[in-house]
All heavy atoms as TSV, in Angstrom:
chain	resi	resn	atom	element	x	y	z
A	1	MET	N	N	0.849	-1.171	0.000
A	1	MET	CA	C	0.000	0.000	0.000
A	1	MET	C	C	0.900	1.241	0.000
A	1	MET	O	O	1.879	1.306	0.734
A	1	MET	CB	C	-0.902	-0.031	1.229
A	1	MET	CG	C	-1.890	1.110	1.285
A	1	MET	SD	S	-3.190	0.883	2.518
A	1	MET	CE	C	-4.335	-0.109	1.594
A	2	SER	N	N	0.529	2.210	-0.795
A	2	SER	CA	C	1.351	3.409	-0.930
A	2	SER	C	C	1.211	4.309	0.309
A	2	SER	O	O	0.217	4.226	1.040
A	2	SER	CB	C	0.930	4.191	-2.176
A	2	SER	OG	O	-0.320	4.826	-1.962
A	3	PRO	N	N	2.205	5.156	0.531
A	3	PRO	CA	C	2.118	6.104	1.656
A	3	PRO	C	C	0.877	7.000	1.564
A	3	PRO	O	O	0.277	7.329	2.586
A	3	PRO	CB	C	3.400	6.923	1.533
A	3	PRO	CG	C	4.364	6.028	0.826
A	3	PRO	CD	C	3.513	5.217	-0.124
A	4	GLU	N	N	0.499	7.347	0.352
A	4	GLU	CA	C	-0.700	8.181	0.163
A	4	GLU	C	C	-1.963	7.435	0.605
A	4	GLU	O	O	-2.841	8.006	1.251
A	4	GLU	CB	C	-0.823	8.596	-1.303
A	4	GLU	CG	C	-2.013	9.517	-1.563
A	4	GLU	CD	C	-2.092	9.943	-3.010
A	4	GLU	OE1	O	-1.068	10.433	-3.529
A	4	GLU	OE2	O	-3.171	9.779	-3.607
A	5	GLU	N	N	-2.045	6.158	0.276
A	5	GLU	CA	C	-3.197	5.352	0.688
A	5	GLU	C	C	-3.239	5.185	2.203
A	5	GLU	O	O	-4.321	5.223	2.810
A	5	GLU	CB	C	-3.164	3.992	0.000
A	5	GLU	CG	C	-3.421	4.060	-1.492
A	5	GLU	CD	C	-3.172	2.740	-2.198
A	5	GLU	OE1	O	-2.149	2.085	-1.899
A	5	GLU	OE2	O	-4.003	2.370	-3.041
A	6	LEU	N	N	-2.070	5.020	2.823
A	6	LEU	CA	C	-2.009	4.927	4.284
A	6	LEU	C	C	-2.467	6.231	4.931
A	6	LEU	O	O	-3.215	6.205	5.915
A	6	LEU	CB	C	-0.599	4.579	4.755
A	6	LEU	CG	C	-0.192	3.124	4.666
A	6	LEU	CD1	C	1.276	2.947	5.017
A	6	LEU	CD2	C	-1.052	2.259	5.564
A	7	ARG	N	N	-2.045	7.357	4.387
A	7	ARG	CA	C	-2.485	8.653	4.926
A	7	ARG	C	C	-3.987	8.811	4.790
A	7	ARG	O	O	-4.651	9.350	5.685
A	7	ARG	CB	C	-1.754	9.799	4.228
A	7	ARG	CG	C	-0.340	10.006	4.733
A	7	ARG	CD	C	0.264	11.315	4.260
A	7	ARG	NE	N	0.370	11.413	2.811
A	7	ARG	CZ	C	1.371	10.928	2.097
A	7	ARG	NH1	N	2.367	10.302	2.688
A	7	ARG	NH2	N	1.395	11.067	0.781
A	8	LYS	N	N	-4.531	8.334	3.689
A	8	LYS	CA	C	-5.977	8.410	3.492
A	8	LYS	C	C	-6.708	7.566	4.545
A	8	LYS	O	O	-7.718	8.002	5.098
A	8	LYS	CB	C	-6.337	7.931	2.082
A	8	LYS	CG	C	-7.786	8.073	1.731
A	8	LYS	CD	C	-8.055	7.637	0.292
A	8	LYS	CE	C	-9.536	7.749	-0.014
A	8	LYS	NZ	N	-9.856	7.305	-1.367
A	9	LEU	N	N	-6.191	6.373	4.820
A	9	LEU	CA	C	-6.792	5.528	5.858
A	9	LEU	C	C	-6.667	6.178	7.237
A	9	LEU	O	O	-7.614	6.143	8.032
A	9	LEU	CB	C	-6.144	4.149	5.867
A	9	LEU	CG	C	-6.518	3.200	4.741
A	9	LEU	CD1	C	-5.679	1.930	4.824
A	9	LEU	CD2	C	-8.000	2.865	4.772
A	10	GLU	N	N	-5.512	6.780	7.523
A	10	GLU	CA	C	-5.328	7.466	8.802
A	10	GLU	C	C	-6.327	8.610	8.950
A	10	GLU	O	O	-6.897	8.810	10.028
A	10	GLU	CB	C	-3.906	8.003	8.920
A	10	GLU	CG	C	-2.867	6.923	9.116
A	10	GLU	CD	C	-1.439	7.420	8.994
A	10	GLU	OE1	O	-1.212	8.575	8.561
A	10	GLU	OE2	O	-0.531	6.638	9.325
A	11	LYS	N	N	-6.539	9.342	7.876
A	11	LYS	CA	C	-7.496	10.448	7.899
A	11	LYS	C	C	-8.911	9.920	8.152
A	11	LYS	O	O	-9.688	10.511	8.911
A	11	LYS	CB	C	-7.435	11.207	6.571
A	11	LYS	CG	C	-8.284	12.444	6.523
A	11	LYS	CD	C	-8.092	13.192	5.208
A	11	LYS	CE	C	-8.977	14.428	5.170
A	11	LYS	NZ	N	-8.828	15.160	3.905
A	12	GLU	N	N	-9.253	8.798	7.540
A	12	GLU	CA	C	-10.570	8.193	7.730
A	12	GLU	C	C	-10.756	7.742	9.177
A	12	GLU	O	O	-11.828	7.921	9.757
A	12	GLU	CB	C	-10.754	7.021	6.767
A	12	GLU	CG	C	-12.112	6.369	6.837
A	12	GLU	CD	C	-13.260	7.253	6.368
A	12	GLU	OE1	O	-13.028	8.244	5.646
A	12	GLU	OE2	O	-14.409	6.956	6.740
A	13	VAL	N	N	-9.708	7.177	9.773
A	13	VAL	CA	C	-9.789	6.748	11.173
A	13	VAL	C	C	-10.022	7.961	12.075
A	13	VAL	O	O	-10.865	7.926	12.974
A	13	VAL	CB	C	-8.526	5.966	11.595
A	13	VAL	CG1	C	-8.464	5.775	13.104
A	13	VAL	CG2	C	-8.493	4.622	10.896
A	14	LYS	N	N	-9.287	9.041	11.841
A	14	LYS	CA	C	-9.463	10.255	12.647
A	14	LYS	C	C	-10.871	10.807	12.505
A	14	LYS	O	O	-11.491	11.227	13.493
A	14	LYS	CB	C	-8.439	11.315	12.248
A	14	LYS	CG	C	-7.039	10.995	12.709
A	14	LYS	CD	C	-6.063	12.069	12.271
A	14	LYS	CE	C	-4.649	11.691	12.645
A	14	LYS	NZ	N	-3.685	12.691	12.200
A	15	LYS	N	N	-11.379	10.817	11.282
A	15	LYS	CA	C	-12.723	11.339	11.037
A	15	LYS	C	C	-13.773	10.480	11.742
A	15	LYS	O	O	-14.664	11.012	12.416
A	15	LYS	CB	C	-13.007	11.376	9.536
A	15	LYS	CG	C	-14.396	11.833	9.186
A	15	LYS	CD	C	-14.651	11.754	7.681
A	15	LYS	CE	C	-16.097	12.053	7.368
A	15	LYS	NZ	N	-16.385	11.874	5.950
A	16	THR	N	N	-13.684	9.168	11.597
A	16	THR	CA	C	-14.690	8.300	12.206
A	16	THR	C	C	-14.590	8.334	13.730
A	16	THR	O	O	-15.602	8.238	14.419
A	16	THR	CB	C	-14.593	6.851	11.684
A	16	THR	OG1	O	-13.276	6.346	11.898
A	16	THR	CG2	C	-14.957	6.768	10.204
A	17	LYS	N	N	-13.376	8.506	14.251
A	17	LYS	CA	C	-13.220	8.612	15.712
A	17	LYS	C	C	-13.876	9.898	16.221
A	17	LYS	O	O	-14.536	9.899	17.258
A	17	LYS	CB	C	-11.751	8.574	16.097
A	17	LYS	CG	C	-11.547	8.558	17.598
A	17	LYS	CD	C	-10.098	8.367	17.978
A	17	LYS	CE	C	-9.968	8.259	19.491
A	17	LYS	NZ	N	-8.590	7.994	19.884
A	18	ARG	N	N	-13.696	10.986	15.487
A	18	ARG	CA	C	-14.321	12.255	15.874
A	18	ARG	C	C	-15.834	12.129	15.863
A	18	ARG	O	O	-16.518	12.555	16.795
A	18	ARG	CB	C	-13.877	13.382	14.943
A	18	ARG	CG	C	-14.517	14.736	15.277
A	18	ARG	CD	C	-14.125	15.816	14.281
A	18	ARG	NE	N	-14.380	15.465	12.901
A	18	ARG	CZ	C	-15.570	15.526	12.298
A	18	ARG	NH1	N	-16.633	15.910	12.957
A	18	ARG	NH2	N	-15.693	15.206	11.024
A	19	LEU	N	N	-16.373	11.510	14.819
A	19	LEU	CA	C	-17.822	11.337	14.723
A	19	LEU	C	C	-18.352	10.436	15.842
A	19	LEU	O	O	-19.410	10.704	16.419
A	19	LEU	CB	C	-18.196	10.772	13.353
A	19	LEU	CG	C	-17.952	11.713	12.172
A	19	LEU	CD1	C	-18.192	10.985	10.848
A	19	LEU	CD2	C	-18.811	12.949	12.265
A	20	ALA	N	N	-17.611	9.385	16.167
A	20	ALA	CA	C	-18.016	8.502	17.258
A	20	ALA	C	C	-17.987	9.246	18.587
A	20	ALA	O	O	-18.892	9.082	19.418
A	20	ALA	CB	C	-17.111	7.273	17.306
A	21	SER	N	N	-16.983	10.072	18.782
A	21	SER	CA	C	-16.894	10.856	20.020
A	21	SER	C	C	-18.041	11.844	20.131
A	21	SER	O	O	-18.601	12.037	21.219
A	21	SER	CB	C	-15.561	11.605	20.080
A	21	SER	OG	O	-14.494	10.696	20.180
A	22	GLU	N	N	-18.403	12.465	19.027
A	22	GLU	CA	C	-19.535	13.399	19.033
A	22	GLU	C	C	-20.833	12.679	19.378
A	22	GLU	O	O	-21.649	13.179	20.156
A	22	GLU	CB	C	-19.655	14.101	17.686
A	22	GLU	CG	C	-18.554	15.108	17.435
A	22	GLU	CD	C	-18.578	15.687	16.033
A	22	GLU	OE1	O	-19.509	15.379	15.251
A	22	GLU	OE2	O	-17.655	16.455	15.713
A	23	GLN	N	N	-21.029	11.487	18.823
A	23	GLN	CA	C	-22.228	10.708	19.141
A	23	GLN	C	C	-22.232	10.301	20.603
A	23	GLN	O	O	-23.262	10.332	21.271
A	23	GLN	CB	C	-22.316	9.464	18.270
A	23	GLN	CG	C	-23.092	9.587	17.007
A	23	GLN	CD	C	-24.449	10.213	17.117
A	23	GLN	OE1	O	-24.744	11.091	16.335
A	23	GLN	NE2	N	-25.284	9.814	18.033
A	24	ALA	N	N	-21.066	9.911	21.110
A	24	ALA	CA	C	-20.963	9.516	22.513
A	24	ALA	C	C	-21.305	10.687	23.428
A	24	ALA	O	O	-21.977	10.504	24.452
A	24	ALA	CB	C	-19.567	8.987	22.810
A	25	MET	N	N	-20.882	11.887	23.044
A	25	MET	CA	C	-21.222	13.073	23.844
A	25	MET	C	C	-22.724	13.328	23.833
A	25	MET	O	O	-23.308	13.704	24.856
A	25	MET	CB	C	-20.461	14.296	23.337
A	25	MET	CG	C	-19.002	14.289	23.737
A	25	MET	SD	S	-18.143	15.824	23.342
A	25	MET	CE	C	-17.860	15.591	21.593
A	26	GLU	N	N	-23.345	13.115	22.677
A	26	GLU	CA	C	-24.788	13.304	22.589
A	26	GLU	C	C	-25.517	12.301	23.491
A	26	GLU	O	O	-26.463	12.655	24.202
A	26	GLU	CB	C	-25.265	13.162	21.144
A	26	GLU	CG	C	-26.718	13.520	20.972
A	26	GLU	CD	C	-27.167	13.537	19.521
A	26	GLU	OE1	O	-26.326	13.648	18.618
A	26	GLU	OE2	O	-28.383	13.442	19.311
A	27	LEU	N	N	-25.062	11.066	23.475
A	27	LEU	CA	C	-25.652	10.047	24.340
A	27	LEU	C	C	-25.427	10.402	25.811
A	27	LEU	O	O	-26.343	10.300	26.632
A	27	LEU	CB	C	-25.051	8.677	24.023
A	27	LEU	CG	C	-25.569	7.498	24.835
A	27	LEU	CD1	C	-27.079	7.320	24.653
A	27	LEU	CD2	C	-24.835	6.223	24.431
A	28	HIS	N	N	-24.236	10.847	26.139
A	28	HIS	CA	C	-23.925	11.253	27.510
A	28	HIS	C	C	-24.837	12.397	27.953
A	28	HIS	O	O	-25.375	12.376	29.067
A	28	HIS	CB	C	-22.456	11.670	27.606
A	28	HIS	CG	C	-22.068	12.168	28.949
A	28	HIS	ND1	N	-22.136	13.494	29.303
A	28	HIS	CD2	C	-21.622	11.510	30.047
A	28	HIS	CE1	C	-21.747	13.631	30.553
A	28	HIS	NE2	N	-21.417	12.440	31.024
A	29	ASP	N	N	-25.005	13.398	27.095
A	29	ASP	CA	C	-25.865	14.530	27.437
A	29	ASP	C	C	-27.300	14.081	27.667
A	29	ASP	O	O	-27.966	14.565	28.590
A	29	ASP	CB	C	-25.820	15.597	26.341
A	29	ASP	CG	C	-24.481	16.308	26.278
A	29	ASP	OD1	O	-23.680	16.176	27.244
A	29	ASP	OD2	O	-24.230	16.986	25.267
A	30	LEU	N	N	-27.777	13.165	26.841
A	30	LEU	CA	C	-29.129	12.642	27.027
A	30	LEU	C	C	-29.250	11.979	28.398
A	30	LEU	O	O	-30.183	12.244	29.155
A	30	LEU	CB	C	-29.482	11.638	25.926
A	30	LEU	CG	C	-30.789	10.872	26.112
A	30	LEU	CD1	C	-31.992	11.807	25.988
A	30	LEU	CD2	C	-30.899	9.731	25.136
A	31	ILE	N	N	-28.290	11.139	28.726
A	31	ILE	CA	C	-28.339	10.407	29.989
A	31	ILE	C	C	-28.220	11.351	31.184
A	31	ILE	O	O	-28.983	11.244	32.141
A	31	ILE	CB	C	-27.232	9.328	30.024
A	31	ILE	CG1	C	-27.552	8.244	28.999
A	31	ILE	CG2	C	-27.074	8.731	31.411
A	31	ILE	CD1	C	-26.414	7.300	28.713
A	32	GLU	N	N	-27.297	12.276	31.109
A	32	GLU	CA	C	-27.046	13.177	32.236
A	32	GLU	C	C	-28.117	14.243	32.415
A	32	GLU	O	O	-28.451	14.578	33.544
A	32	GLU	CB	C	-25.693	13.879	32.049
A	32	GLU	CG	C	-24.512	12.976	32.251
A	32	GLU	CD	C	-24.297	12.606	33.704
A	32	GLU	OE1	O	-24.393	13.481	34.576
A	32	GLU	OE2	O	-24.031	11.419	33.960
A	33	ASP	N	N	-28.634	14.777	31.319
A	33	ASP	CA	C	-29.466	15.976	31.410
A	33	ASP	C	C	-30.942	15.783	31.104
A	33	ASP	O	O	-31.765	16.552	31.605
A	33	ASP	CB	C	-28.932	17.066	30.464
A	33	ASP	CG	C	-27.493	17.439	30.772
A	33	ASP	OD1	O	-27.081	17.317	31.943
A	33	ASP	OD2	O	-26.776	17.844	29.829
A	34	ARG	N	N	-31.283	14.793	30.284
A	34	ARG	CA	C	-32.662	14.775	29.791
A	34	ARG	C	C	-33.467	13.537	30.163
A	34	ARG	O	O	-34.667	13.504	29.921
A	34	ARG	CB	C	-32.660	14.977	28.279
A	34	ARG	CG	C	-31.997	16.291	27.896
A	34	ARG	CD	C	-32.191	16.727	26.463
A	34	ARG	NE	N	-32.267	15.693	25.470
A	34	ARG	CZ	C	-31.292	15.362	24.622
A	34	ARG	NH1	N	-30.133	15.979	24.676
A	34	ARG	NH2	N	-31.470	14.432	23.726
A	35	LEU	N	N	-32.813	12.528	30.712
A	35	LEU	CA	C	-33.576	11.351	31.142
A	35	LEU	C	C	-34.157	11.607	32.523
A	35	LEU	O	O	-33.569	12.330	33.301
A	35	LEU	CB	C	-32.692	10.104	31.164
A	35	LEU	CG	C	-32.356	9.498	29.816
A	35	LEU	CD1	C	-31.493	8.254	30.017
A	35	LEU	CD2	C	-33.569	9.138	28.995
A	36	PRO	N	N	-35.266	11.086	32.869
A	36	PRO	CA	C	-36.077	10.110	32.154
A	36	PRO	C	C	-37.077	10.731	31.174
A	36	PRO	O	O	-37.711	10.016	30.410
A	36	PRO	CB	C	-36.798	9.361	33.268
A	36	PRO	CG	C	-36.962	10.363	34.353
A	36	PRO	CD	C	-35.730	11.250	34.258
A	37	GLU	N	N	-37.218	12.056	31.178
A	37	GLU	CA	C	-38.245	12.686	30.334
A	37	GLU	C	C	-38.072	12.387	28.842
A	37	GLU	O	O	-39.054	12.228	28.124
A	37	GLU	CB	C	-38.270	14.209	30.541
A	37	GLU	CG	C	-38.724	14.641	31.908
A	37	GLU	CD	C	-37.584	14.657	32.927
A	37	GLU	OE1	O	-36.404	14.505	32.531
A	37	GLU	OE2	O	-37.888	14.793	34.124
A	38	ALA	N	N	-36.850	12.304	28.370
A	38	ALA	CA	C	-36.588	12.125	26.936
A	38	ALA	C	C	-36.267	10.676	26.608
A	38	ALA	O	O	-35.522	10.392	25.668
A	38	ALA	CB	C	-35.458	13.046	26.509
A	39	TYR	N	N	-36.855	9.756	27.342
A	39	TYR	CA	C	-36.526	8.338	27.139
A	39	TYR	C	C	-36.816	7.861	25.721
A	39	TYR	O	O	-36.186	6.933	25.241
A	39	TYR	CB	C	-37.257	7.455	28.153
A	39	TYR	CG	C	-38.722	7.281	27.874
A	39	TYR	CD1	C	-39.177	6.212	27.115
A	39	TYR	CD2	C	-39.654	8.188	28.358
A	39	TYR	CE1	C	-40.526	6.054	26.844
A	39	TYR	CE2	C	-41.004	8.040	28.099
A	39	TYR	CZ	C	-41.431	6.974	27.339
A	39	TYR	OH	O	-42.767	6.823	27.066
A	40	GLN	N	N	-37.755	8.514	25.015
A	40	GLN	CA	C	-38.075	8.085	23.652
A	40	GLN	C	C	-36.890	8.279	22.698
A	40	GLN	O	O	-36.813	7.630	21.671
A	40	GLN	CB	C	-39.282	8.863	23.082
A	40	GLN	CG	C	-40.560	8.640	23.816
A	40	GLN	CD	C	-40.855	9.773	24.804
A	40	GLN	OE1	O	-39.974	10.542	25.163
A	40	GLN	NE2	N	-42.092	9.851	25.241
A	41	GLU	N	N	-35.989	9.174	23.022
A	41	GLU	CA	C	-34.822	9.439	22.178
A	41	GLU	C	C	-33.699	8.424	22.398
A	41	GLU	O	O	-32.776	8.334	21.587
A	41	GLU	CB	C	-34.270	10.835	22.472
A	41	GLU	CG	C	-35.237	11.956	22.162
A	41	GLU	CD	C	-34.664	13.299	22.587
A	41	GLU	OE1	O	-33.454	13.539	22.348
A	41	GLU	OE2	O	-35.419	14.096	23.153
A	42	LEU	N	N	-33.768	7.683	23.473
A	42	LEU	CA	C	-32.663	6.825	23.878
A	42	LEU	C	C	-32.262	5.799	22.817
A	42	LEU	O	O	-31.080	5.673	22.479
A	42	LEU	CB	C	-32.998	6.124	25.197
A	42	LEU	CG	C	-31.894	5.277	25.820
A	42	LEU	CD1	C	-30.636	6.095	26.057
A	42	LEU	CD2	C	-32.388	4.674	27.115
A	43	MET	N	N	-33.202	5.067	22.275
A	43	MET	CA	C	-32.871	4.017	21.310
A	43	MET	C	C	-32.240	4.581	20.038
A	43	MET	O	O	-31.272	4.020	19.521
A	43	MET	CB	C	-34.103	3.178	20.980
A	43	MET	CG	C	-34.610	2.365	22.166
A	43	MET	SD	S	-33.385	1.265	22.878
A	43	MET	CE	C	-33.267	0.049	21.594
A	44	GLY	N	N	-32.766	5.681	19.539
A	44	GLY	CA	C	-32.213	6.280	18.321
A	44	GLY	C	C	-30.792	6.777	18.514
A	44	GLY	O	O	-29.915	6.539	17.677
A	45	ILE	N	N	-30.559	7.474	19.625
A	45	ILE	CA	C	-29.222	7.999	19.896
A	45	ILE	C	C	-28.258	6.858	20.200
A	45	ILE	O	O	-27.104	6.870	19.758
A	45	ILE	CB	C	-29.265	9.035	21.030
A	45	ILE	CG1	C	-30.046	10.280	20.554
A	45	ILE	CG2	C	-27.863	9.428	21.483
A	45	ILE	CD1	C	-30.288	11.313	21.627
A	46	ALA	N	N	-28.719	5.862	20.938
A	46	ALA	CA	C	-27.854	4.715	21.235
A	46	ALA	C	C	-27.467	3.985	19.947
A	46	ALA	O	O	-26.310	3.595	19.770
A	46	ALA	CB	C	-28.550	3.760	22.201
A	47	GLN	N	N	-28.414	3.795	19.026
A	47	GLN	CA	C	-28.112	3.118	17.758
A	47	GLN	C	C	-27.139	3.940	16.921
A	47	GLN	O	O	-26.195	3.390	16.338
A	47	GLN	CB	C	-29.392	2.851	16.965
A	47	GLN	CG	C	-29.163	2.059	15.694
A	47	GLN	CD	C	-28.644	0.659	15.961
A	47	GLN	OE1	O	-29.257	-0.097	16.704
A	47	GLN	NE2	N	-27.519	0.296	15.362
A	48	ALA	N	N	-27.342	5.247	16.877
A	48	ALA	CA	C	-26.430	6.107	16.124
A	48	ALA	C	C	-25.023	6.067	16.723
A	48	ALA	O	O	-24.027	6.065	15.988
A	48	ALA	CB	C	-26.967	7.538	16.100
A	49	THR	N	N	-24.935	6.007	18.036
A	49	THR	CA	C	-23.636	5.917	18.704
A	49	THR	C	C	-22.977	4.580	18.387
A	49	THR	O	O	-21.778	4.525	18.059
A	49	THR	CB	C	-23.800	6.098	20.225
A	49	THR	OG1	O	-24.439	7.356	20.475
A	49	THR	CG2	C	-22.456	6.063	20.935
A	50	PHE	N	N	-23.738	3.509	18.457
A	50	PHE	CA	C	-23.222	2.179	18.117
A	50	PHE	C	C	-22.701	2.165	16.679
A	50	PHE	O	O	-21.593	1.677	16.410
A	50	PHE	CB	C	-24.316	1.122	18.303
A	50	PHE	CG	C	-23.891	-0.254	17.885
A	50	PHE	CD1	C	-23.232	-1.088	18.773
A	50	PHE	CD2	C	-24.146	-0.719	16.605
A	50	PHE	CE1	C	-22.826	-2.362	18.387
A	50	PHE	CE2	C	-23.752	-1.979	16.216
A	50	PHE	CZ	C	-23.085	-2.804	17.106
A	51	ASP	N	N	-23.485	2.699	15.747
A	51	ASP	CA	C	-23.093	2.706	14.339
A	51	ASP	C	C	-21.811	3.513	14.118
A	51	ASP	O	O	-20.933	3.104	13.349
A	51	ASP	CB	C	-24.224	3.260	13.470
A	51	ASP	CG	C	-25.445	2.356	13.449
A	51	ASP	OD1	O	-25.338	1.159	13.827
A	51	ASP	OD2	O	-26.534	2.853	13.072
A	52	ALA	N	N	-21.705	4.660	14.794
A	52	ALA	CA	C	-20.507	5.497	14.649
A	52	ALA	C	C	-19.283	4.786	15.211
A	52	ALA	O	O	-18.201	4.827	14.610
A	52	ALA	CB	C	-20.729	6.838	15.350
A	53	CYS	N	N	-19.436	4.122	16.343
A	53	CYS	CA	C	-18.313	3.387	16.934
A	53	CYS	C	C	-17.916	2.199	16.058
A	53	CYS	O	O	-16.727	1.901	15.898
A	53	CYS	CB	C	-18.674	2.918	18.342
A	53	CYS	SG	S	-18.792	4.265	19.538
A	54	LYS	N	N	-18.892	1.542	15.473
A	54	LYS	CA	C	-18.606	0.416	14.586
A	54	LYS	C	C	-17.860	0.895	13.336
A	54	LYS	O	O	-16.909	0.242	12.889
A	54	LYS	CB	C	-19.905	-0.284	14.193
A	54	LYS	CG	C	-19.687	-1.522	13.363
A	54	LYS	CD	C	-20.981	-2.243	13.075
A	54	LYS	CE	C	-20.713	-3.467	12.225
A	54	LYS	NZ	N	-21.940	-4.108	11.793
A	55	ALA	N	N	-18.257	2.043	12.795
A	55	ALA	CA	C	-17.577	2.598	11.619
A	55	ALA	C	C	-16.123	2.917	11.955
A	55	ALA	O	O	-15.212	2.644	11.156
A	55	ALA	CB	C	-18.307	3.844	11.122
A	56	TRP	N	N	-15.885	3.485	13.156
A	56	TRP	CA	C	-14.514	3.754	13.578
A	56	TRP	C	C	-13.729	2.444	13.699
A	56	TRP	O	O	-12.596	2.351	13.237
A	56	TRP	CB	C	-14.484	4.506	14.916
A	56	TRP	CG	C	-13.108	4.482	15.490
A	56	TRP	CD1	C	-12.059	5.278	15.141
A	56	TRP	CD2	C	-12.593	3.549	16.447
A	56	TRP	NE1	N	-10.927	4.906	15.838
A	56	TRP	CE2	C	-11.240	3.846	16.646
A	56	TRP	CE3	C	-13.154	2.498	17.159
A	56	TRP	CZ2	C	-10.443	3.128	17.534
A	56	TRP	CZ3	C	-12.365	1.784	18.039
A	56	TRP	CH2	C	-11.024	2.113	18.220
A	57	ASP	N	N	-14.318	1.444	14.321
A	57	ASP	CA	C	-13.637	0.172	14.523
A	57	ASP	C	C	-13.254	-0.460	13.185
A	57	ASP	O	O	-12.135	-0.950	13.021
A	57	ASP	CB	C	-14.521	-0.784	15.327
A	57	ASP	CG	C	-13.826	-2.090	15.654
A	57	ASP	OD1	O	-12.641	-2.059	16.048
A	57	ASP	OD2	O	-14.470	-3.148	15.509
A	58	GLU	N	N	-14.148	-0.435	12.231
A	58	GLU	CA	C	-13.864	-1.006	10.914
A	58	GLU	C	C	-12.735	-0.252	10.216
A	58	GLU	O	O	-11.839	-0.860	9.627
A	58	GLU	CB	C	-15.130	-1.023	10.065
A	58	GLU	CG	C	-16.157	-2.026	10.564
A	58	GLU	CD	C	-17.512	-1.899	9.901
A	58	GLU	OE1	O	-17.732	-0.943	9.104
A	58	GLU	OE2	O	-18.382	-2.743	10.190
A	59	ALA	N	N	-12.784	1.089	10.288
A	59	ALA	CA	C	-11.726	1.893	9.673
A	59	ALA	C	C	-10.389	1.642	10.372
A	59	ALA	O	O	-9.346	1.528	9.720
A	59	ALA	CB	C	-12.092	3.380	9.730
A	60	ASN	N	N	-10.413	1.540	11.689
A	60	ASN	CA	C	-9.191	1.310	12.453
A	60	ASN	C	C	-8.596	-0.070	12.150
A	60	ASN	O	O	-7.378	-0.202	12.006
A	60	ASN	CB	C	-9.488	1.464	13.950
A	60	ASN	CG	C	-8.241	1.608	14.765
A	60	ASN	OD1	O	-7.361	2.391	14.442
A	60	ASN	ND2	N	-8.148	0.847	15.841
A	61	GLN	N	N	-9.441	-1.078	12.034
A	61	GLN	CA	C	-8.950	-2.413	11.689
A	61	GLN	C	C	-8.313	-2.421	10.302
A	61	GLN	O	O	-7.279	-3.062	10.085
A	61	GLN	CB	C	-10.089	-3.429	11.755
A	61	GLN	CG	C	-10.506	-3.766	13.166
A	61	GLN	CD	C	-11.614	-4.802	13.210
A	61	GLN	OE1	O	-11.748	-5.620	12.300
A	61	GLN	NE2	N	-12.407	-4.776	14.258
A	62	LYS	N	N	-8.939	-1.712	9.370
A	62	LYS	CA	C	-8.395	-1.631	8.007
A	62	LYS	C	C	-7.024	-0.951	8.025
A	62	LYS	O	O	-6.083	-1.407	7.363
A	62	LYS	CB	C	-9.364	-0.851	7.116
A	62	LYS	CG	C	-9.053	-0.941	5.644
A	62	LYS	CD	C	-10.018	-0.119	4.807
A	62	LYS	CE	C	-11.436	-0.655	4.904
A	62	LYS	NZ	N	-12.355	0.063	3.992
A	63	LEU	N	N	-6.898	0.122	8.796
A	63	LEU	CA	C	-5.615	0.821	8.908
A	63	LEU	C	C	-4.565	-0.084	9.551
A	63	LEU	O	O	-3.438	-0.176	9.059
A	63	LEU	CB	C	-5.769	2.109	9.719
A	63	LEU	CG	C	-4.470	2.854	10.030
A	63	LEU	CD1	C	-3.780	3.310	8.753
A	63	LEU	CD2	C	-4.749	4.037	10.947
A	64	ASN	N	N	-4.928	-0.746	10.632
A	64	ASN	CA	C	-3.976	-1.639	11.312
A	64	ASN	C	C	-3.500	-2.754	10.384
A	64	ASN	O	O	-2.309	-3.089	10.374
A	64	ASN	CB	C	-4.594	-2.223	12.584
A	64	ASN	CG	C	-4.733	-1.195	13.677
A	64	ASN	OD1	O	-4.057	-0.175	13.694
A	64	ASN	ND2	N	-5.650	-1.460	14.614
A	65	ALA	N	N	-4.399	-3.311	9.607
A	65	ALA	CA	C	-4.021	-4.367	8.667
A	65	ALA	C	C	-3.079	-3.817	7.598
A	65	ALA	O	O	-2.083	-4.460	7.243
A	65	ALA	CB	C	-5.264	-4.973	8.033
A	66	ALA	N	N	-3.370	-2.634	7.097
A	66	ALA	CA	C	-2.530	-2.024	6.070
A	66	ALA	C	C	-1.145	-1.707	6.619
A	66	ALA	O	O	-0.139	-1.918	5.940
A	66	ALA	CB	C	-3.198	-0.766	5.528
A	67	GLN	N	N	-1.101	-1.242	7.858
A	67	GLN	CA	C	0.199	-0.935	8.471
A	67	GLN	C	C	0.998	-2.215	8.710
A	67	GLN	O	O	2.211	-2.221	8.553
A	67	GLN	CB	C	0.005	-0.170	9.774
A	67	GLN	CG	C	-0.452	1.251	9.544
A	67	GLN	CD	C	-0.817	1.975	10.830
A	67	GLN	OE1	O	-1.221	1.357	11.812
A	67	GLN	NE2	N	-0.686	3.291	10.808
A	68	SER	N	N	0.323	-3.283	9.078
A	68	SER	CA	C	1.015	-4.579	9.286
A	68	SER	C	C	1.568	-5.098	7.971
A	68	SER	O	O	2.679	-5.638	7.929
A	68	SER	CB	C	0.058	-5.595	9.881
A	68	SER	OG	O	-0.290	-5.241	11.196
A	69	ASP	N	N	0.790	-4.943	6.902
A	69	ASP	CA	C	1.239	-5.413	5.584
A	69	ASP	C	C	2.433	-4.586	5.091
A	69	ASP	O	O	3.305	-5.121	4.412
A	69	ASP	CB	C	0.103	-5.323	4.568
A	69	ASP	CG	C	-0.987	-6.352	4.821
A	69	ASP	OD1	O	-0.734	-7.304	5.605
A	69	ASP	OD2	O	-2.086	-6.202	4.260
A	70	ALA	N	N	2.449	-3.306	5.436
A	70	ALA	CA	C	3.519	-2.413	4.985
A	70	ALA	C	C	4.819	-2.662	5.742
A	70	ALA	O	O	5.897	-2.335	5.247
A	70	ALA	CB	C	3.092	-0.962	5.137
A	71	ALA	N	N	4.703	-3.232	6.926
A	71	ALA	CA	C	5.913	-3.429	7.766
A	71	ALA	C	C	6.737	-4.616	7.334
A	71	ALA	O	O	6.575	-5.362	6.513
A	71	ALA	CB	C	5.509	-3.636	9.212
C-alpha cells in the first residue's frame, strides 16, 4: 500500500473517531441531562452511537491491517 493510501486511511480513522466521540457526547448529554423525560430518544441515539463506533472500529482495523502489511 502506498504512503498516500495509508495517509488516506489514517485520515478516515481520525474522522470516524471524531464522529463517534460526538455521538458519545450526545448520548452522555441525554443520559445526564434529559432522562427520564426524553426516554423516547434513547434508542435512536444509542443506535447512532453504536453505528458510529462500529464505523470507527472497521476503519481502524483496516488501517492496522494495512500498516502490518507495509511493515
